[in-house]
N, C-alpha and C positions, 0 to 999 in steps of 0.2 A: 532547482529538482529536479530530480521525475517520480513518477508514480504510471504503473499499468494497475488501473484499477477492475475488479471483474465482479459487476455481482452475483450471488449465488447465493444458495438454496444452505448450504454448509460449504464449513472451511477449517484443516486444524491442522497444526503444525509437529510433527515430531525431532524431539534429537537422541541418537540412538537409540527409540525405540520407545521414548518415556512424552507422548502425548506434552507440549509445554502452553498453547494456546488453543482457541478455537473460538470457533461464533459459530451462528445459527445467521437464517436468515442478513441477508447485508452484503457485508464487501470486503472482496477481498485484493488487500493492498498490500504491491509488490514498491518496496520507495529505496533510493539513490540519490543521496545526497552531491555535487555534482562540485566541480576544484571551483573554491571563490563564491559561491553558496552560504548566507546566515542567519541567523533568525526570522527572519522573517519573510523569508520561504518556506524556509520551515511554516510557521503559523500558518501566511496566506494557503499555501497549499490542503494546510488541515482542510481552514474553512470551506473553502472553497471545495471539495471533496466531501463533503459534510454535506455540503445544500446541493451538490450536482444533482438532477431532475433524470436519474435515467429510473428510475422504480413506477410499478406502471399508475395510474389509478382507479377511478369506477369504472369506464371507459374505455382500460385496456391501453392509455397511451403512458406516456411514459414521464409522468408531470409531478412526479410526487420525491424528493428526498432521503437519504441517511435518517433525515433528521424526522420530517415529517410520518415516516411509516416504523420510525423505531427503531430501525438493525442496527447489531453490529457489527465489529468490522475485527479479521483479524491483520495486520501489523508482519513486513518482515522485512527487515531489510537485505538488499537482492544488488550490489556492487555492479555486478554483469548489464544491468540495466546500461550506465555506460559503457557497452562495448564499442569501439571503434570496428567498425569492416571494411574500412573501406579501401586500405590495401591489403594484402596477402590474402593467406584463409586462415590466418591464428585473431584470433580479437585483439587489442590492446584496449587496458585499462585506464589510462593516466587523467580522462580525463573526471573521472570519482574523484571527489575527495580525502585524503587521508583523514587512514584508521581512527582516531581520535576524535576529529571532526567530525568526520561518517557516524560515530554510534551517535555521539552530539546531540545531533543536526535528525537523528534516527528517529532518540528518548525525543525532544519539541515536539517531532512533529504529529509521534504516539500522542504523549501526554496533553498536547492544543489538543488532540483531536477528540481524548474520551475528556478534558474542560467542557467540551459543546453538549456533556451529555452523551456519547456514544459510548456504546462496552466494547472496549477494547480489552481483542489479545492478539499477545506478539510473541516474533520469536525470538530468536538468539544473538545477535549480531555476532557476526563470524561467524559461527559456527556453521557443519554440515549440518545442513535441513533440509528432514522431506516433511512438502505439504505436498496435501490434501484437498479436493476441493472439486465443489458442482456448480459450475461457470450454470447460471439462471441465463436461457435466454438463446445463443449467449450476447453477454452484454460484454467487452472485455473496451476500455478505454485508454488510451494515451495521454496524457498532462503532464506536463511540462512548462513549468516557472521560471 
């Protein structure tokens, strides 16, 4: 699985002008299931992100995790993270998991993150979404399992 993780002061996602998910301080997580990914990868990625030490401690060092700071997360599916731009000018997305598998792994990832005690807002799988966020730092990290 692939994830683009951004530390945020806040983020929200809307579909057709209606807000469907949001978080305050915490993480904006764009997630993509890849061909061959399974439940173990989704759970491992959720655990890694929950424990990723990218929040400041009392000394200003990035030494605290999402769990340590009690932050929330907004999880949005984004198959375009599977883009192959190695040929031509049109990205290819064949490395992404098929939609049914992608949806199941996206839901499993978000559920597993929530099961660890993180308040999780969600986008809508497969929908055209408008995402708004304020990146804190900025801090943006690419993670691949």
